[in-house]
N, C-alpha and C positions, 0 to 999 in steps of 0.2 A: 440542658449547656454546654455541657462538656461532650455532650454524643454530639450536640447540633457542629461543633467545634471540628470537631475530628471527622464530618462529614464534610464538610467545608473544606481540608484541608487536604482530603483525598482525592475532590473534586478539582482543586488548584492543583494537587499533582500530575493528573490523567490529562489535563488541558497542558500543563507547560513538555509533559511527555510528546502529547500528540503535536503542539507544533515543533516541536522540536524536531521528531521525526519527520515534520512534511519540508518544514525548512533545508535537511540532510540531502532527504531522497528527490523531491518535489519545489524545489525552488522557485518554477515559477508559477505553479498555484497560488502561493503567497499575493505576485502582482496582478492578479483578473481583477483586482477591483476598481485598478489604476490609478494614481496617484491621486485623486480626489476625496478617496476613501482614506487617504492619509496612510496607507501600507507601508509607501513605495515604489520605488522603481524597478519592473522586473528584469531579469541578468537577460532577455531577450530583449529588453528594448535599450541598454545602456549602451552596444554598442555602436548604436545609429547618435547618440548624443558624445560618443568620447571619439568619434573617428577620425577628428581630424587632430588629435594630441600624437607625439611624436615619441615613439619605443624608447627606454633608457639605452643610451648607449649611440644612438642612429645618428650621423653627420645629414639627414635628408635634408636640412632648413640651408646649412650649407651648400652640399651641393643644387639646389633648387637657383640661390641666391646665387653662383657663380655660374653655373652650367650656362646659361643664357646668353653669356656676355663672354663664352668662349665657342670660336666658328674653326672651323675645316675650310683649309687654303688648298689648290688644287691648281697647279702651275706647269705651265708645257712651253716647249724652247723646239725652235724649229731646228729639223737635224742640220749636221755639218753638211757644207756640198762638196762632193770629191771635186779634186784635179780636173779627172778627166770626165765627167760626170755627163758635160756636154759635147763628148768626142763622139761621133756615128761609128768611128771603127772600134773604140773601147766597149761602147754599149752591145757592140755586134759579137765580140768576142766574151764579153763579162756581162751582157746585160744591164738591166736598169738597176745601178746600185745608192739610190735614191732611200734615203734611211726613212724609220720612222719618227714621229716627234717623241720627244723626248720629255716625257709626264713626270710632275712630283705631289709627293702629299706632306703637308704639313699640320699644321694649327696656328690660330691667333687669339688672340684675346683684344675685347673693344674696350677702351679707355676710354671715351667719349661721347658722349649722346652725337657728337660733331662728326662723326664718324674715324674716328681714327683709332688702329687699330697694332697693336704690338704684337710684334713675333721675332722670327729669328733670320738674320741675314743670309743665312745658308740654305733655308727652304727657299727665298725667293730670286738667291742669288743668280743669273745669268738666264733669269725669266721672261720669256715674249709676251708672254699674258697670264694674268692673277687670275682667279676667279676667287671668291668668298663665301661660302657657304654657313649663315647663320641657322643656330639653333632652331628654328621657325620653320625651316626650309626655305626661306626666301636668300638668291643670289645675284650676287653684284659684281661685275671685275673692278677689281683694286688700280690703284693707282699706288706707287711708292715715291712716297715723300722724301724720303730720306736712309741711308744706309750708314752703319758703325761698326766692319769686319772686327775693330778691333775688339768690341765684344760682342759680335754677334749678333748685334740687334738690329731692327729696321723699324721703320712707321711705313703704315699703308695710310689711304683712306678710301672710305666707301660714299658713294650718293644716294644712302636711302637713309628714310627716316625713324622716329621710332624705334629707334637703337637705344639697345638694354647695356649700359657702361655697367663693369664693374670697379668696387670700392677697391682705392688701392692702401693698402698696410702698412706695416710701419718693420721692415724686417728685420732692424734690429734688437728688436726687442723677443726675435725667436732665441730659443735655447736647446738645443740637446736634447730631444726625447720628445717634442712636443707634436702633437698630431696634426697632420698636413693630410690633403688633397692633389691629388693629379689631375686633370680633368686635358681630356686633349681627342685627336680622331686616328688611335693607333691602327696601323697596316690599312686603315682605308674602311674598316669594318664599321665606322661609326661615333659619337660622340661617347664617351668611356671615363669612368670615372674610378679613381683606384685610391687606397687608404695606406699611412706609414709614419713613419716617425721622421723630423728631424735628422738624420745621423750622424752629421759632424756640419760644423759653420768655417767659412775662411778657406773652402781646399782651394789652394792654387797649386802652382808648378806642375800641370797636366798637361804643356802644353795643346790646350785646345783654344784658349782665346792669347792676346798679348795682355790686356789687363782679366786677370780671376780671382775671382773673391766666391767660389760658389758656395750652393747649398748644397748639401749631399740629404739623398732622403734613399729608402727602403721603398716608398710608394712605385707601383709598378710604372715604367717607362718604357715604350718601345716606339720603334720606329715610327713616325705620322705624330708623334707628341711633339715634336720639337714647335716650341714657341705657343706653347699649353699653359695653362695655367697649374702654379703652384698654390694652394689655399689653407689658410688655417681653419677653425671650425665653425667660424662664423662667414666664413664664406670670402673673404679679405685677399685680396692678392698679396701673393708674398715672394713667388720669384717666378722667369720663365722657364718653362723647363727646354733645357738644353742637349743633353750628351747623355748616353750611359756607358759604364764599362762593360763590354759583355764581352766575350768570346764565339760565343754563337750567334750574335744577331739581334737575341730579345734580351727583357729584362734576367738580369740576376740579381736584383738587390741593393744597385749603386746608379743612383740618377743622381743628374745636376740640374740648378738650376741656377739663372742670373738672379741676385736680390732684388727686388724690387727697387731699391734705394741706388741702383746704381743705373737700372730700366729709366727711374724716373731724371737721373739727370738727362740721359740719352735722347728721351722723348721729346723733353724742355727742349733741350741744344738744336736736335732736328727740327719741330716745327715753330723755334725762336728763327734762326737762323740758316736753319738748313744744312748745318755741322756742327759737330759735337768739339767745344772748343777745349782744351786741356792744358793744363799748366806744362811746361818742360823750363829743366835748368842746365843741361846739357853736360853733364858727365858720360862716365864707364862705371859704370856698379858693379859688384860681384860680390857672392858669398864668401863667407868667410872661410876660410880653411887651412890647416898646416901650413902650407906651403906658402899660400900667400904673407899670410903671419909674419913670417920670417922674415921671406923676399924684404916688406914692408917697414920692419919692426913693430905691429902691433900686437899690442896685449890686451885687446876687447874681446869683450867672449861673447858680445851677440852685438847686431846692426849689421851693413855692408858697408865694407871698402871699397872707397872710391879708388879703381886703380887709375883714373885719367880724369882730366875735366877739359874741356874746351875753351879753347882761348877767345875772352870776349865774349864768352856765353854769361850767362845769366849768375852759374855757380861762381864761375871764376870773378865776377866785376863783384861776389860778396863774400869774397874771398876762401871760396873751400880751395882746396891743395889736393891735390894725392895724397895719399895714406890716409886723409882723416877717414873716419868711421860715422856714419852717420847713425841714429840712433832714434832721434823722431822727426818727426813733421808735423809742424802746427799740431803738438802736443798728444800725435799718436805714434806709440813706437811702433819701431819696423824693424822687423828681424832676418827678412829675406830679398833678394833683389825684386821679388812678384812683386812687395808691401809696398819696400819703396816706388816701384813703376805707379802703384796704384793710389798712393797717397801722396806724388806729386802731379798727376794726372787730374786729380780733383779739387788739386789749387788753379785760384783765379788767375788767368795770365793779366800783369799788372800790379798785382795786389801782392806786397810783401809781405813771408810767411815766414814764420820762427824754426826754423833747425839749428837741433842736437846734437853736436859731433862730439868727438874724442879724438885727440889729437895728443898723439905719446901717452903720457901720464894726465894731463890734464883734459876736461868740458869745455869746450867750446860752444857758445850759444850766438847765431848767426840770422840776421834778416835778410834773407830773397827773394828777386822779386823772380816771379814766374815766366817766362817769354811763353809764348804759344809754340805748344806741340806742331812740327813738320808732319802735314801729311805723308801715308808712307810712299813712298815711290810703284807703280805700276810695274808687274814683273813684265816681262818682256814676252809672248807669246810663242810657243812651240808649234 
């Protein structure tokens, strides 16, 4: 009996050792019997079953969801006519001075299946013809529905069907360090996806737009990306790529996007009313400085100093006086002129909102009913 047990144990040991060697050196031999034999799936069969899986850390799904809704925008503008272009003597001596049409490149984002496209105002400004090229290679001439130079946004519309619309996200939920993707058509090479993080939020006083509240990102943004999409890891729209800081003309890791919260307000205003209706209170604001604080006898350490108030304007009627320091607008703190302008502009004209001010040593709360912000006067052509 003991001898039989020794033979059995030795046989089992040899079988297990052989199985270990085969599975290590020739694992595909184990799967030849197929799944029906109960052995399992060979490694040569496994890739076919997991081909749809996404590698860990890949942004493939986000890029696929958002890319279909990002378009390329081609613009053209007729050349300026020279004053003496039709003078035969001028043409005899100087030749035909007719210029070439000016062309431009940009990007846009489809935000509705009904054909609305969001882009930058500077992409389409002054264009005589605007062509939109979809990711599926379809082309269409776009019509400008409205523009908003104060935020550098524009709304276009095309008459195509089966349009893929992007999902609008909540840009207020973004935090510094969040992963984002920038999608557009840089340098006209074709649709390109770059990745990075949110580098900063609430960037303003850059001198780009009247109302600035930019998302800063290090995702590569280059000429041609303007109007394209800045999306999160789920492929939802968080911003509209607008500008870069660059000494060379290319990406240096500092790009700016308009938050979708701002873009949504502009979009709704243009589609509904043709224009964006913004609040206005009629004051002359200034950032706090030692000189102004001494002049007005102000002791506040934060807020926006009011140096002048328009007579019979909304602020004057509510009791705002020169020398007051506005620290809150509708419950939101303001610390510089840009934040005050943006906060007031976001108010609904004709609806009273609470303002908190510092007047000398006292805190004052006033209900101010903003009026409609006047449209900027067009600059004379030179």
